[in-house]
Each structure stands twice: as C-alpha cells, then as structure tokens.
C-alpha positions as CSV (number, residue, x, y, z in Angstrom):
1,M,72.0,44.4,68.0
2,T,70.2,44.5,64.6
3,I,66.7,45.4,64.6
4,V,64.6,44.1,61.7
5,K,62.1,46.6,60.3
6,P,58.3,45.5,60.4
7,S,57.9,45.8,56.5
8,Q,61.0,43.5,56.1
9,F,59.5,40.9,58.5
10,S,56.1,40.9,57.2
11,G,57.3,40.6,53.5
12,G,59.9,37.9,54.4
13,G,57.6,36.0,56.5
14,S,54.5,35.4,54.1
15,S,56.6,34.9,51.0
16,P,55.6,31.3,50.4
17,L,52.1,31.8,51.1
18,C,51.7,34.7,48.6
19,S,53.8,32.6,46.1
20,L,51.3,29.5,46.3
21,K,48.3,32.2,46.1
22,G,49.8,33.8,43.1
23,S,50.5,30.6,41.2
24,L,46.8,29.6,41.9
25,L,45.4,32.7,40.7
26,T,47.8,32.7,37.6
27,V,46.5,29.1,36.8
28,A,42.7,30.1,37.3
29,V,43.3,33.1,35.0
30,L,45.1,31.3,32.4
31,T,42.3,28.6,32.3
32,F,39.5,31.3,32.0
33,V,41.4,33.0,29.2
34,S,41.7,29.6,27.3
35,L,38.2,28.7,27.8
36,F,37.2,32.2,26.7
37,Y,39.1,31.7,23.6
38,L,38.1,28.4,22.9
39,S,34.3,29.5,23.1
40,L,34.8,32.5,21.1
41,N,36.5,30.4,18.3
42,S,33.7,27.9,18.3
43,L,31.1,30.9,17.8
44,R,33.1,31.8,14.9
45,T,33.1,28.4,13.2
46,S,29.7,27.3,11.9
47,P,28.8,23.9,13.3
48,P,27.6,21.2,10.7
49,S,24.1,21.7,9.6
50,P,21.7,19.3,11.1
51,V,19.7,16.8,9.4
52,V,16.2,18.3,9.3
53,V,13.3,16.0,7.7
54,T,10.8,18.4,6.3
55,P,7.7,17.7,4.4
56,I,8.4,17.6,0.5
57,H,6.7,20.6,-1.2
58,V,8.4,20.5,-4.6
59,P,6.9,18.1,-7.4
60,Q,8.1,14.7,-7.2
61,T,8.6,12.9,-10.4
62,F,8.8,9.1,-11.3
63,A,9.8,7.4,-14.4
64,K,6.9,6.4,-16.6
65,E,6.0,2.8,-16.6
66,G,7.1,1.9,-19.9
67,N,9.4,-1.1,-19.1
68,T,8.4,-4.5,-18.3
69,D,9.8,-6.6,-15.4
70,N,12.0,-8.4,-17.8
71,N,14.3,-5.5,-18.4
72,D,18.0,-5.7,-17.1
73,E,18.2,-4.7,-13.4
74,G,20.4,-1.7,-13.9
75,A,18.5,-0.4,-17.0
76,A,17.1,3.0,-16.7
77,P,13.2,2.9,-17.0
78,T,12.6,5.7,-19.5
79,T,13.6,9.5,-19.6
80,E,10.0,10.4,-19.6
81,E,8.7,11.6,-16.1
82,E,5.4,12.6,-14.8
83,N,4.4,14.4,-11.7
84,Y,2.8,12.1,-9.0
85,S,3.2,14.2,-5.7
86,D,-0.6,14.7,-5.7
87,V,-1.7,11.1,-5.2
88,Y,0.9,9.7,-2.9
89,H,1.1,10.2,1.0
90,S,5.2,10.4,0.5
91,P,6.3,10.6,-2.9
92,E,9.8,10.6,-2.1
93,A,9.8,7.7,0.3
94,F,7.6,5.7,-2.3
95,R,10.2,6.5,-5.0
96,L,13.2,5.6,-3.1
97,N,11.8,2.4,-1.5
98,Y,10.3,1.2,-4.9
99,A,13.8,1.4,-6.3
100,E,15.3,-0.4,-3.5
101,M,12.6,-3.2,-3.7
102,E,13.2,-3.6,-7.5
103,K,17.0,-4.2,-6.9
104,R,16.8,-6.4,-3.8
105,F,13.4,-8.2,-3.3
106,K,13.4,-12.0,-3.8
107,V,10.4,-14.4,-3.3
108,Y,10.8,-18.2,-3.2
109,I,8.0,-20.3,-4.5
110,Y,7.5,-23.6,-2.9
111,P,7.5,-26.1,-5.7
112,D,5.2,-28.6,-4.1
113,G,1.7,-29.4,-5.2
114,D,0.2,-30.8,-8.5
115,P,-0.4,-27.8,-10.8
116,N,-3.4,-30.0,-12.2
117,T,-5.2,-29.7,-9.1
118,F,-5.1,-26.7,-6.6
119,Y,-1.4,-25.5,-6.5
120,Q,1.0,-23.5,-8.6
121,T,-1.0,-22.3,-11.6
122,P,-4.1,-20.0,-11.5
123,R,-7.6,-21.2,-12.5
124,K,-8.0,-18.2,-14.9
125,V,-6.8,-14.8,-15.3
126,T,-10.3,-13.4,-16.1
127,G,-13.4,-12.6,-14.2
128,K,-14.1,-11.1,-10.9
129,Y,-11.2,-13.0,-9.5
130,A,-8.6,-12.4,-12.1
131,S,-6.4,-10.6,-9.6
132,E,-5.7,-14.0,-7.8
133,G,-4.8,-15.6,-11.2
134,Y,-2.7,-12.8,-12.5
135,F,-0.6,-12.6,-9.3
136,F,0.1,-16.5,-9.6
137,Q,1.1,-15.9,-13.1
138,N,3.0,-12.7,-12.5
139,I,5.2,-13.9,-9.8
140,R,6.7,-16.4,-12.2
141,E,7.5,-13.8,-14.8
142,S,9.0,-11.4,-12.6
143,R,12.7,-10.6,-11.6
144,F,11.4,-11.0,-8.0
145,R,11.4,-14.7,-8.1
146,T,14.3,-16.7,-7.0
147,L,15.1,-20.5,-7.1
148,D,17.2,-20.2,-4.1
149,P,15.3,-20.3,-1.0
150,D,18.5,-19.0,1.1
151,E,18.3,-15.9,-0.5
152,A,14.7,-15.3,-0.3
153,D,13.0,-12.4,1.8
154,L,9.8,-14.0,1.6
155,F,8.2,-17.5,0.8
156,F,4.9,-17.7,-1.3
157,I,2.5,-20.7,-0.6
158,P,1.0,-21.2,-4.1
159,I,-2.3,-22.9,-3.2
160,S,-5.4,-21.5,-5.0
161,C,-8.8,-21.9,-3.2
162,H,-10.4,-20.5,-6.5
163,K,-9.3,-23.6,-8.1
164,M,-10.7,-25.6,-5.3
165,R,-14.1,-23.7,-5.8
166,G,-14.0,-24.5,-9.4
167,K,-13.8,-28.1,-8.9
168,G,-16.6,-28.1,-6.5
169,T,-14.7,-28.6,-3.2
170,S,-16.5,-27.9,0.2
171,Y,-15.4,-25.2,2.7
172,E,-14.7,-28.3,5.2
173,N,-12.6,-30.0,2.6
174,M,-10.8,-26.8,1.4
175,T,-9.7,-26.2,5.1
176,V,-8.4,-29.7,5.5
177,I,-6.6,-29.4,2.0
178,V,-4.9,-26.0,3.2
179,Q,-3.8,-27.4,6.5
180,D,-2.5,-30.7,5.1
181,Y,-0.5,-28.7,2.4
182,V,0.9,-26.3,5.0
183,D,1.8,-29.1,7.2
184,G,3.7,-30.8,4.4
185,L,5.8,-27.8,3.9
186,I,6.6,-27.4,7.6
187,A,7.7,-30.8,7.7
188,K,9.8,-31.0,4.5
189,Y,11.3,-27.3,4.6
190,P,13.2,-25.8,7.6
191,Y,12.1,-22.2,6.5
192,W,8.6,-22.0,8.3
193,N,10.0,-22.8,11.6
194,R,12.7,-19.9,11.6
195,T,9.7,-17.3,11.8
196,L,6.8,-19.5,12.5
197,G,5.5,-18.5,9.0
198,A,5.9,-14.8,9.5
199,D,8.0,-14.3,6.4
200,H,5.3,-16.5,4.5
201,F,2.4,-15.4,2.5
202,F,-0.5,-16.7,0.4
203,V,-3.0,-14.9,-2.0
204,T,-6.7,-15.5,-2.5
205,C,-9.3,-13.0,-4.0
206,H,-12.5,-15.2,-3.4
207,D,-13.8,-14.8,0.1
208,V,-13.9,-18.7,0.1
209,G,-10.3,-18.6,0.2
210,V,-10.4,-16.5,3.6
211,R,-12.7,-18.9,5.1
212,A,-10.5,-22.0,4.2
213,F,-7.5,-20.5,5.5
214,E,-9.2,-19.5,8.6
215,G,-9.1,-23.1,9.5
216,S,-5.5,-22.7,10.2
217,P,-4.9,-20.7,13.4
218,L,-1.2,-20.3,12.5
219,L,-1.9,-18.9,8.8
220,I,-4.5,-16.3,10.2
221,K,-2.0,-15.2,13.1
222,N,1.5,-15.4,11.6
223,T,1.6,-15.3,7.6
224,I,0.7,-12.4,5.4
225,R,-2.5,-12.4,3.9
226,V,-3.0,-10.9,0.6
227,V,-6.9,-11.1,0.1
228,C,-9.5,-9.1,-1.7
229,S,-11.8,-8.8,1.3
230,P,-9.7,-6.8,3.9
231,S,-12.3,-6.0,6.4
232,Y,-11.3,-4.7,9.9
233,N,-13.9,-6.6,11.6
234,V,-13.3,-10.1,10.5
235,G,-9.6,-10.6,11.5
236,F,-7.6,-8.4,8.8
237,I,-4.7,-6.9,10.5
238,P,-3.5,-3.8,8.1
239,H,0.1,-3.8,9.3
240,K,0.6,-7.6,8.6
241,D,-1.9,-8.2,5.8
242,V,-2.3,-6.7,2.3
243,A,-5.5,-5.4,0.5
244,L,-5.7,-7.1,-3.0
245,P,-7.5,-4.9,-5.4
246,Q,-10.3,-6.9,-7.1
247,V,-10.2,-6.0,-10.8
248,L,-12.4,-7.5,-13.4
249,Q,-10.3,-8.1,-16.4
250,P,-10.1,-7.9,-19.3
251,F,-11.9,-4.4,-19.4
252,A,-14.7,-4.3,-22.0
253,L,-13.7,-0.8,-23.0
254,P,-10.5,1.5,-23.3
255,A,-9.7,3.4,-20.1
256,G,-11.5,6.8,-19.6
257,G,-10.2,10.0,-18.4
258,N,-9.4,13.7,-19.2
259,D,-13.0,14.0,-20.5
260,V,-14.9,15.8,-17.6
261,E,-16.9,18.0,-20.0
262,N,-18.6,14.7,-21.1
263,R,-19.6,13.6,-17.6
264,T,-23.0,15.0,-17.0
265,T,-24.7,12.5,-14.8
266,L,-24.1,13.2,-11.0
267,G,-24.0,9.7,-9.7
268,F,-24.5,5.9,-11.0
269,W,-24.8,2.4,-9.6
270,A,-26.5,-0.8,-10.7
271,G,-26.2,-4.0,-9.2
272,H,-27.4,-6.8,-7.2
273,R,-29.1,-6.0,-3.7
274,N,-26.9,-8.5,-1.8
275,S,-25.9,-6.3,1.2
276,K,-27.6,-4.1,3.7
277,I,-26.1,-0.8,2.3
278,R,-27.3,-1.8,-1.2
279,V,-30.8,-2.5,-0.2
280,I,-30.9,1.1,1.4
281,L,-29.3,2.7,-1.4
282,A,-31.7,1.3,-4.0
283,R,-34.6,2.0,-1.8
284,V,-33.6,5.7,-0.9
285,W,-32.3,7.0,-4.5
286,E,-33.9,4.5,-7.1
287,N,-36.4,7.1,-8.4
288,D,-34.2,10.2,-8.2
289,T,-33.9,12.1,-11.4
290,E,-30.1,13.2,-10.8
291,L,-28.8,10.0,-9.4
292,D,-28.9,7.1,-11.9
293,I,-29.8,4.3,-9.4
294,S,-30.9,0.8,-10.6
295,N,-31.7,-2.1,-8.0
296,N,-30.5,-4.7,-10.4
297,R,-27.7,-5.2,-13.2
298,I,-28.4,-3.7,-16.3
299,N,-29.8,-6.1,-18.9
300,R,-27.7,-7.0,-21.7
301,A,-30.6,-6.9,-24.0
302,T,-31.0,-3.2,-23.5
303,G,-27.9,-2.8,-25.8
304,H,-24.3,-3.6,-26.1
305,L,-22.0,-2.7,-23.1
306,V,-24.7,-0.3,-21.9
307,Y,-23.5,-0.7,-18.1
308,Q,-19.9,0.0,-18.9
309,K,-20.7,3.2,-21.1
310,R,-22.5,4.6,-18.1
311,F,-19.4,5.0,-16.5
312,Y,-18.0,7.3,-19.3
313,R,-20.7,9.8,-18.8
314,T,-20.9,10.0,-14.9
315,K,-19.0,12.1,-12.5
316,F,-19.2,9.9,-9.4
317,C,-19.7,6.1,-9.5
318,I,-21.2,4.7,-6.0
319,C,-19.3,1.7,-4.9
320,P,-21.3,-0.1,-1.9
321,G,-20.0,-3.1,-0.4
322,G,-21.7,-6.5,-1.4
323,S,-21.3,-9.7,0.4
324,Q,-17.9,-8.4,1.4
325,V,-16.6,-4.9,2.0
326,N,-14.9,-5.1,-1.4
327,S,-16.3,-4.6,-4.9
328,A,-14.8,-5.0,-8.5
329,R,-17.0,-1.8,-9.3
330,I,-14.2,0.4,-7.6
331,T,-11.5,-0.6,-10.1
332,D,-14.2,-0.5,-12.9
333,S,-14.9,3.2,-11.8
334,I,-11.2,3.9,-11.7
335,H,-10.5,2.5,-15.1
336,Y,-13.3,4.4,-16.8
337,G,-12.3,7.8,-15.1
338,C,-15.4,7.8,-12.9
339,I,-14.6,9.2,-9.3
340,P,-15.4,6.2,-7.0
341,V,-17.7,6.8,-4.0
342,I,-16.8,4.2,-1.2
343,L,-19.8,3.3,0.7
344,S,-18.3,0.4,2.8
345,D,-17.3,0.4,6.5
346,Y,-14.4,-1.4,7.9
347,Y,-12.6,-1.6,4.3
348,D,-8.9,-1.1,4.3
349,L,-8.6,0.1,0.7
350,P,-5.9,-1.2,-1.5
351,F,-2.7,0.6,-1.4
352,N,-4.3,2.7,1.4
353,D,-0.7,3.3,3.3
354,I,0.8,4.5,-0.1
355,L,-1.9,6.4,-1.8
356,G,-4.1,9.3,-0.5
357,W,-7.5,7.8,-1.6
358,R,-9.4,11.2,-0.8
359,K,-7.4,12.8,-3.6
360,F,-9.0,10.7,-6.1
361,A,-12.2,9.3,-4.5
362,V,-15.0,10.3,-2.4
363,V,-14.7,8.0,0.9
364,L,-18.1,8.0,3.2
365,R,-19.6,6.0,5.8
366,E,-22.4,3.8,5.1
367,R,-24.7,5.9,7.2
368,D,-23.9,8.9,4.6
369,V,-26.1,7.1,2.0
370,Y,-29.2,9.2,3.2
371,N,-27.4,12.3,2.3
372,L,-25.6,10.9,-0.7
373,K,-27.1,13.4,-3.4
374,Q,-26.3,16.5,-1.5
375,I,-22.7,15.5,-0.3
376,L,-21.9,14.9,-3.9
377,K,-23.7,18.0,-5.4
378,N,-21.6,20.1,-2.6
379,I,-18.3,19.2,-4.3
380,P,-17.3,22.2,-6.4
381,Q,-16.7,21.8,-10.0
382,S,-12.8,22.5,-9.2
383,E,-12.6,19.9,-6.6
384,F,-14.2,17.3,-9.0
385,V,-11.7,18.2,-11.8
386,S,-8.7,17.7,-9.3
387,L,-10.2,14.3,-8.2
388,H,-10.6,13.3,-11.8
389,N,-7.1,14.4,-12.9
390,N,-5.7,12.4,-9.8
391,L,-7.9,9.5,-10.7
392,V,-6.0,9.3,-14.1
393,K,-2.9,9.3,-12.6
394,V,-3.6,6.1,-10.4
395,Q,-5.2,4.1,-13.1
396,K,-2.1,2.1,-13.8
397,H,-1.9,0.9,-10.1
398,F,-5.2,-0.8,-10.6
399,Q,-4.2,-2.6,-14.0
400,W,-2.8,-6.1,-14.3
401,N,-0.6,-7.2,-17.1
402,S,1.4,-10.1,-18.6
403,P,4.1,-9.8,-18.1
404,P,3.9,-7.3,-15.6
405,V,4.9,-3.6,-16.0
406,R,6.5,-1.3,-13.6
407,F,3.8,0.5,-11.2
408,D,1.0,-1.9,-12.2
409,A,-1.2,-3.9,-9.7
410,F,1.3,-6.6,-9.3
411,H,4.0,-4.4,-8.5
412,M,2.1,-2.5,-6.1
413,I,1.3,-5.6,-4.3
414,M,5.2,-6.5,-4.3
415,Y,5.7,-3.2,-2.8
416,E,3.3,-3.9,0.0
417,L,5.0,-7.2,0.8
418,W,8.6,-5.4,0.6
419,L,7.4,-3.1,3.1
420,R,6.1,-5.7,5.5
421,H,9.2,-8.0,5.1
422,H,11.3,-5.4,7.0
423,V,9.6,-6.1,10.3
424,I,10.3,-9.7,10.3
425,K,12.9,-10.8,13.0
426,Y,14.6,-14.2,12.8
C-alpha cells in the first residue's frame, strides 16, 4: 500500500486554484505597471499650452487714416502707425473687427422713393444736422454698398425726416409718410419678413425724425435706429440702436490740440437756456470769475468767430444737454481740443462701447453742476494733459469727410452697425 505524504497531497490538490490566483495576480501587477508607466510618461511630456485670454498691456497700433474708402480692398493703408491703446476699451478687438468689417460688410439701399422729395439724398451736409446728410452721401460713396440684396448683411431705409422738416411737413404727416414707405417696402420685397426688420436700419439726426418713426411700432421695436438723441429714458436700446454723433460741419476754424500751455481758462459755456440743466448752470456760475459762463449765445457783433476762439483757450468746455440729451457742442469741443464736460443724464455717448470716454472727457451727473468748479479744479495738471492728449487721438472719429476716410465718423457708425448685424438670427 502506498502512503501519500501530506505535502504532496496538499500541493497536488490545490494546484488549479493557485494557478488561477497566480494568473490574476500577474494580470493585476502588469496592469498596474502599465498604468504607472503611462502616467509617468505623460508627466514627462508637456501638454499643449492652453489658450488664455489676458488683458493687453502692450501698446496697440493702428494704421493711420490716410486712405479713403475708394482704395482697393486688399491695399495696405499706410506704413505709418500710431499708438491708440489709451482710448479704446479693447484695442486689439477693435483692430481685428474693424479689418474684418472692411473686408466683408455689405449694405443694400432700397431704391424706392423720389430723391426730390424725402428719400435717397440728404437735405444738406451742413449745419447742426449734417451727420444725417453725410451718412446718406457717404454710404453711396463707400465700399460697403452692394447692389445685390442677396449678399447684404443689412438693409438701409433711406427716408430723411430732416428733408420733411425742411419742406414744412407736420409731425402727424411725417409719421404717415414713414409708415406708408415702410409698408411699401414690406409688400414689394421679401427681406423685411425674414427678420421682421431686425436687419434693417434708418438714420436720423433731428429729434423730429425720432418722433416720426415712433409712429411705427415695428420700426421702434425691431430695426436698428441710428439717432443723434440716444436717451435711455425715451426708448433708446443701446445693444440694438446706435448713437450718432451730432457734428456741426464745416468747422469754422482748424482743429486744436497739443496746445495745453495756451489753455488758461478753467471752463467755458455759452448757449440758449432751453433745458433745466442749462438754466441751473447759468444761474449758479454766470458771475463766476474762473468759469466763463454766458446765459446766451455770443453775439457775432462782438467780433469774428469769438465763440469758436473761446474753445482754443479753455481747458474744459461744459456740454449740458439741451432740448435733447445730445449737443453739437460736444463735437465742437473735441474738434477744438477742449476737454468736453458731459452734463447730461441718460445719454448713451457715441461709440461708448468702443471708446473709453473717461479717458478724454469728464463725464458728470447733472446734479454735479453745483460743485462743477471744484470738480474741475481738483483735476491735476498731469491728468488734464493726459485727457488732452487722448482727445487729440479721437478727433478723427468725430469728423465727417466726402469721400469717407478710414476711422472717421462714417466708418465708426458702420463699425457699430457691423457689430450689431452679428446678433441677427434668420
């Protein structure tokens, strides 16, 4: 009889189980080693650098505005450059978006309407409402106009309430004329109904135009309104509508600037008292010895261009709102190199989403009028010089030209329209 030793029995009887456990253990060890090796290898290999958006601190430069709009699309503007980083909210974004606008933006002008009445052509390109006239003229001179509506990004409704006013049309009739004209466009063309007018815009500088278009609810709600009186408290919608600078052209005298040593008067204002803020301004400061405040326009009999020459020797030019929040005095101040002091509540300043107004102007609330002199005297000379230097940089944005010139008022309005056309959904 053969006796089996315990060690032999134990080893032989558990062999399959031990083999399974050994295999599992081997697989686990190999898996761990593989994962450890891969992890170690990934640590040794640098991952792709993430894209991080950081504020731009280096000076940004834009090509100077020497080219008119008639240049070839691909032509480089000029090799001269200037530093504009001090006056823009986002210089690089503006530079890139502006270049894209010049390449791609197209506007279709509806051809309907008799140019001898209220349509197509401006009443004039001079005076307080010259901005409206210049836009009507510039859009036809520019590269942005297309005769093919199918390639248009936006559609211009070319009806001028300023021309209606010049022909003595009443407010009531203006509203009817505007509504009939738009109804005719809707019935004749398919483009309005694609967006209910969201890709359409009109331009008006006189406040009668705002009132005339208000008679059409669809125009107010849907279309882009380019207006000189952009007041928050009367229906202006900043993300949809555009503030048109009121520019009184032609200017009587050349542009001022780079002349801080000649500016010895602290503040200046002269004008009609046609608003509450102007009445208060004149009443409080009319007899002050440091602020040059007049309660009426300067009489021409006192001398040639006396009013305009006051801008040249003043540091801060007071710009209170008149019958509307806007005033041509703001662009006068910019042109003559005098720091504008904005005294107008609810005013969406022109190009406010592009330009940092507080970098070249003093923006106050109307209630600050009582402390006006002390506020201005508290501004250090170094800050005044900085404001003045930045003011010179933005002068081109508040100037109209024919034909239009890069970065002028027309191009800035087109840029505002370009930004708004992106939000339209078909």
